[in-house]
Phi, psi and omega in degrees: 000152173234166179073272185275349183245191177293146183295150179292158177304321182295319180293319182292334184289341185249008179236166172300140187271069167293151182300148173279331180215157182230128170269110187250002187300159181301156171299154177063027179238021178092008184291323179293317178297319179298316176303312183296323181285315183296324183290353174269356176280133184296339180269003185240136171241123171229138188295155177301146179272076181269108182052035176081350187284318182295317181287321183227080180286336180055027186302321186274009174249002187294137175225102181064241185257016179229164175239094188299336182280348188288147174272350182257203186279169175304140179222165179293143178296151182258132178283162176301319179300316180293323180296310181295332179295336178301333187252012184296335182278357182292140176274154182304329183277356182264147166269153183238151181211168173215164184225109178232115186294336180292341184294335184285325183254357173289134180281343184254338184301317182304314181294324180291319176297316181297321179295325181277325185211079186296342179257018180293160173250144189241131175243115180250145181229138182227159183218156177309129192304315184295313180292327177297311183295323178295315179294321178298316180301316178294323177297317180291325174295317180300319183274356178083006179285321179262143179244350180266110186285343181265121184298317181299317179292324179297316179293325179295342179275000185307312184294318175303314185289333173299333181255016174080016180255153178055041179259122179301150184299329184275354181291137179298326171190170185297323184300333181294343185243013176268093191297314185295334178290342177292332185270060173233057191302312184293317177302319180295318178295319183298326179298320179283317184291333177295331182265317188259344185085151183298327184292345181254009179238118178255128180254124176252141174256130184309321181300325181293321177297324180284322186281320182212082185301318183296316180296319179296318179296319179295325175298319177296317181296322176295320179298320181275356179059048174239162183302134175283130180207158179286129176238138182299131176294138184231132171266125184223151175053057180296149180283130177225169174229148180296139174290324183208124178293328179296313179295322178300318180295320180297315181295319179294324177298317178293322183292318186268338182059046187287350179220162178304323181294315179296319181295321179294318180294320179295319179298322178296316179299319179292326180291331183269353180227160174264161177299322179298318178298316181295317183288327184271329187244307187289304186299316178296331183279336186304313180303321179291329179284321187276329190232160177218172176296145183299144173286171180295140181291159174285104187298326179293319177295317179301319179296317179298319180293320179296318176297319182296320187259009178302318178302324179289324176296318178297318179297315181295320178299317178295320181296320182269355185056052180215143183277080178284336177301315178286318181302320184263007175076018180284346176285350180263000179291138179274000000 
């Protein structure tokens, strides 16, 4: 298709290869699994996930020397040349895409994406708010962005963090840690639909990916106008929690070498081991040492969050013309 659809292979071959589609859904909503599955389709090119950059470049959230959309630490800004180089391996007959979770809640990313690719297609993903915030909090702890291990206390810091207070040093910016602002699902959708139109925005619900992965994938393939085919279901980015925040801090200090003491200790460790030893033994073992399966959630806190965010669930259900209140059990709240 041309004009209203994805560009033809011939047209794409003679222009800079900005993505044809963007997976903008929230973290912990199946976006990594969707990325891994789609990139196995012969008509789709998505860049390799090299240290997280290929899968989530966050190019359209950059502000100066930070990437506000990132769930991880501050990183160097990416040039346009470097961004487009991510897609250099795409074949003319392939459509290309990228997946950056920060694009859904960034207030500026939609307009920037539209300016670069006004005919792009957008895939957004959402999850029941309480379980989403719990998984997001654990993800931020895992990556060292969050320093408060208690979810209730972390959410209670929202107002402070809106004003730049109590922000961990490794956070890309304060907005990345304002949990309640993530639950503005309809507002986030409206920013994209105002620019791209409803017909170019596909909304996925996390539960659908879990309940019938094949049907959800085929819906995505129809949306992208590529051949429907069976793709192997993939579990990606499982939720874990740190065994010890103290140990987590030590490992991050060694990894980043943020002070002379850490750099000296890291140099000593490298002198006592070979690169082969570290790659074969140390690095694979670290996740098992640092993380474990999540403990049971605080049911009282989960109930409080569900009550708090029920109005947003109702709004999203009305917006999508779907009974999310029943799907997510909000009709059982007393």
